[in-house]
C-alpha positions in Angstrom: 8.8 -4.9 12.7 6.9 -7.7 10.6 7.3 -8.8 7.5 4.5 -7.5 5.9 5.8 -3.8 7.4 8.9 -4.7 6.1 8.2 -5.2 2.3 5.6 -2.0 2.0 8.3 0.3 3.5 10.4 -1.4 0.5 8.2 -1.6 -2.1 7.2 2.7 -1.1 10.4 3.5 -1.5 11.7 1.5 -4.8 9.0 1.1 -6.5 5.9 3.3 -8.5 2.7 3.4 -7.7 1.7 1.2 -10.8 3.8 -1.4 -9.4 3.0 -1.1 -6.0 -0.9 -1.6 -6.5 -0.3 -4.2 -8.2 1.8 -5.8 -5.4 -1.2 -4.6 -2.9 -3.7 -6.1 -5.0 -2.1 -9.8 -5.1 -1.4 -10.2 -1.3 -5.1 -9.6 -0.5 -5.7 -12.0 -3.1 -3.5 -14.1 -1.3 -4.7 -13.2 2.0 -8.8 -14.0 0.3 -7.0 -17.8 -0.8 -6.1 -18.7 2.7 -8.6 -16.7 4.9 -9.9 -20.1 6.5 -6.9 -20.8 7.5 -6.1 -17.9 9.1 -9.9 -17.2 10.8 -8.7 -21.1 12.8 -5.2 -19.4 13.8 -6.2 -16.5 14.8 -10.1 -16.7 15.7 -13.0 -14.0 14.3 -14.6 -10.9 16.1 -17.7 -8.6 15.3 -17.8 -5.0 16.6 -19.3 -5.9 19.7 -16.6 -8.3 20.8 -14.0 -5.3 19.3 -15.6 -2.8 21.2 -16.1 -4.5 24.1 -12.3 -4.9 23.3 -11.4 -1.4 23.4 -13.5 -0.2 26.2 -10.7 -2.7 28.2 -7.5 -1.9 26.4 -8.0 1.9 25.5 -11.1 3.6 27.8 -13.0 6.1 26.3 -10.3 9.4 28.7 -10.8 11.4 25.9 -12.0 14.7 23.9 -10.7 13.6 20.3 -11.0 10.4 19.6 -9.0 10.1 15.5 -8.4 6.7 14.1 -6.8 5.8 11.8 -8.2 2.3 9.7 -8.3 -0.8 8.0 -11.7 -2.7 7.2 -9.5 -4.8 4.7 -6.5 -5.2 7.0 -9.1 -6.7 9.5 -10.2 -9.3 7.4 -10.4 -12.4 7.0 -11.0 -12.3 11.3 -13.0 -9.1 10.8 -17.0 -10.4 10.6 -18.8 -7.4 9.9 -18.0 -4.6 7.4 -17.2 -1.2 7.3 -20.7 0.6 7.9 -20.8 -1.4 11.1 -17.1 -0.2 12.0 -17.8 3.5 11.5 -21.2 3.1 13.2 -19.2 1.0 16.5 -16.9 4.0 16.6 -19.4 6.6 17.0 -21.2 4.9 19.4 -17.9 4.2 21.2 -17.6 8.2 21.6 -21.3 8.7 22.3 -22.5 12.6 21.9 -20.3 14.0 24.4 -17.2 12.7 22.4 -15.9 13.9 18.9 -15.2 11.0 16.3 -12.1 12.0 13.7 -11.1 10.0 10.1 -8.7 11.4 8.4 -10.1 12.3 4.5 -7.3 12.4 3.0 -6.5 12.3 -1.5 -3.7 12.3 -2.2 -3.8 12.6 -6.6 -5.1 11.1 -9.2 -4.1 7.7 -9.8 -0.9 7.5 -11.9 -0.7 11.4 -11.5 2.6 11.8 -9.6 0.7 12.5 -6.8 -1.4 15.8 -5.4 0.6 18.6 -6.2 0.9 17.1 -10.5 -3.0 16.4 -10.1 -3.8 19.9 -8.8 -1.3 21.8 -12.0 -3.8 20.3 -13.9 -7.2 20.4 -12.2 -6.7 23.6 -9.7 -10.7 22.7 -8.6 -11.3 20.8 -5.7 -14.5 19.8 -5.1 -14.7 19.0 -1.4 -18.2 17.9 -0.9 -18.0 15.5 -4.1 -14.0 14.2 -4.5 -14.2 11.3 -2.0 -11.2 9.9 0.6 -8.5 7.8 -0.6 -8.3 6.7 2.8 -10.2 3.6 2.6 -14.3 2.4 2.4 -14.9 3.9 6.0 -13.5 6.8 6.0 -16.1 8.1 2.9 -18.8 6.4 4.8 -17.8 8.7 7.6 -17.4 11.8 5.6 -21.1 11.1 4.4 -22.6 11.2 7.0 -25.4 13.2 8.8 -24.3 16.0 10.9 -20.2 15.2 10.0 -18.0 18.2 8.9 -15.1 18.3 7.8 -11.8 20.6 6.7 -11.4 22.6 3.8 -8.4 21.3 2.5 -7.6 19.0 -0.4 -5.0 16.8 0.6 -5.4 16.6 4.7 -8.7 17.0 4.8 -10.3 15.6 8.3 -13.3 14.9 8.8 -15.5 15.0 12.2 -18.7 14.6 14.3 -19.5 15.7 17.7 -18.7 18.7 20.3 -15.4 19.2 18.6 -16.2 19.3 15.3 -16.7 23.1 14.8 -13.5 23.8 16.7 -11.5 20.6 14.6 -12.0 21.1 11.2 -12.2 25.4 11.0 -9.3 26.7 9.3 -8.3 24.2 7.7 -8.4 26.7 4.8 -5.9 29.2 6.2 -3.2 27.3 8.5 0.1 28.2 7.4 1.3 24.6 6.1 -0.8 21.0 6.0 -0.4 19.7 8.9 0.9 22.6 11.0 0.6 25.5 13.2 -3.5 26.5 12.8 -4.8 22.7 11.3 -6.1 20.0 13.2 -3.3 18.6 13.8 -2.6 21.3 16.0 -5.9 21.1 17.5 -5.4 17.6 18.6 -2.4 18.4 20.5 -4.5 21.1 23.0 -6.9 19.0 22.7 -6.6 15.6 24.7 -6.9 13.5 21.8 -6.8 9.2 21.5 -4.9 8.7 18.6 -6.8 5.0 17.4 -5.4 2.4 15.0 -7.1 -0.5 14.2 -5.9 -3.0 11.3 -2.8 -0.3 10.3 0.3 -0.2 11.8 1.8 2.8 13.6 3.1 3.5 9.6 0.1 5.2 8.9 1.3 8.6 12.2 0.4 11.8 10.8 0.7 13.6 13.8 4.1 12.6 12.9 4.1 15.4 9.8 3.0 18.2 12.8 6.7 18.6 14.1 8.7 19.9 10.8 6.1 22.0 9.8 4.9 23.6 13.5 8.8 24.1 14.3 9.4 25.1 10.2 12.8 27.0 10.4 13.8 25.6 14.4 13.4 22.4 12.7 17.2 20.8 12.6 17.3 19.7 8.6 17.1 22.2 5.8 14.0 22.4 5.1 11.0 25.1 3.0 7.8 26.1 1.8 7.2 24.7 -1.8 5.9 27.3 -4.4 2.2 28.3 -3.2 -0.1 26.5 -6.2 -3.5 29.1 -6.6 -6.4 26.7 -6.7 -10.2 26.9 -5.9 -11.7 25.1 -2.8 -15.6 24.5 -4.0 -18.0 23.9 -0.8 -21.4 23.7 -2.0 -22.6 26.7 -3.8 -19.2 28.5 -2.1 -15.9 29.0 -3.9 -13.0 29.5 -1.5 -9.4 30.7 -3.1 -6.6 28.6 -1.6 -3.1 28.7 -1.7 -1.5 24.6 -2.1 2.0 25.2 0.9 4.0 22.1 0.9 7.1 21.1 3.6 9.3 19.8 2.2 12.7 18.0 4.0 15.2 17.5 2.9 15.7 13.8 3.4 13.5 10.5 3.4 10.4 10.7 6.5 11.1 7.1 7.9 7.9 6.6 10.3 9.1 3.6 11.8 11.8 5.7 13.6 9.4 6.7 15.6 9.5 3.8 17.8 13.0 4.4 19.2 11.9 8.5 19.3 8.3 7.6 21.4 8.6 5.7 25.3 6.8 2.4 25.2 4.3 4.0 27.7 3.2 6.3 25.4 3.6 4.2 21.8 1.3 1.6 22.7 1.5 -1.6 19.9 -0.4 -4.4 20.0 -2.4 -7.1 18.0 -6.6 -8.2 18.0 -6.8 -11.7 16.4 -3.5 -11.1 14.5 -5.4 -7.3 13.4 -2.3 -4.6 14.3 -3.1 -2.1 16.9 -1.8 1.3 17.7 -2.8 4.1 20.4 -1.3 7.3 21.5 -2.0 10.3 22.7 -1.1 13.4 19.6 0.2 16.1 22.0 3.1 13.1 23.0 3.8 12.6 19.6 4.1 16.1 18.7 5.7 17.2 22.5 8.7 13.8 21.7 9.0 14.2 18.3 10.0 17.9 19.5 11.6 17.2 21.8 14.4 14.6 20.0 14.4 17.3 16.9 15.5 19.8 19.2 18.2 17.3 20.2 18.8 16.5 16.5 17.3 13.5 15.9 14.0 13.4 13.7 12.2 10.8 11.4 14.1 11.6 8.4 17.5 9.6 7.5 19.3 10.9 4.1 17.3 10.8 1.0 
């Protein structure tokens, strides 16, 4: 684990949201100041070069490509912008494959999270509320032909032949990432999960395990009290119950490196930009098998 990853994990565990945001802004200002040096040290690349790298490194043997990304963290080595990045991914997938991106929403800044936000305002506009997962995800979410799942927190945007299947029925799922969610569909289909500009820290698929296993999960866990909400999708209003799955412990995604084999979880750098690739089915299979042995991604709080 690199120094940036260590600092990020420490900050998220120990500091409040405001102080984390201050540190984040300072980090990006520092990167901006040393941008010329970084480009000299690590080189630079555009969307065409990134696509060629993806062709060589991961190929196109998948039905769904789930991309976690940060154009900010690709800078200053990346020459293009967020829209160029999204268009490249669409072309990389082509018409016969489905591109998916997270369009998550974790509440108003300073509110304490999604649930406190929704307790104050239990109406969630699926079309108008932007993704908090970066500009690229919001640009993709707004593109013609992109569909999105009906969930106020773990919303998924998708474009391609499996977009309907991937996003349909999320509002009826037993939990945000559990049975009946897009994360279960990604396990059933051949889904390649790709991180570009992001380390494995963002691997949301890992939460599918405790939510899918439910009472079989080896740590004390249970559902939060349901929060009654209304999802707004254009002129349609959908009654919704927000239910979260809590686990007695502190989630530590870095433990995934001890659970998944190096053959199924690939991590590397491209011009010093962090990348990772894995299959959704392997993430769930290996973390479920580990949980049945008593090994999880949680540690004592």
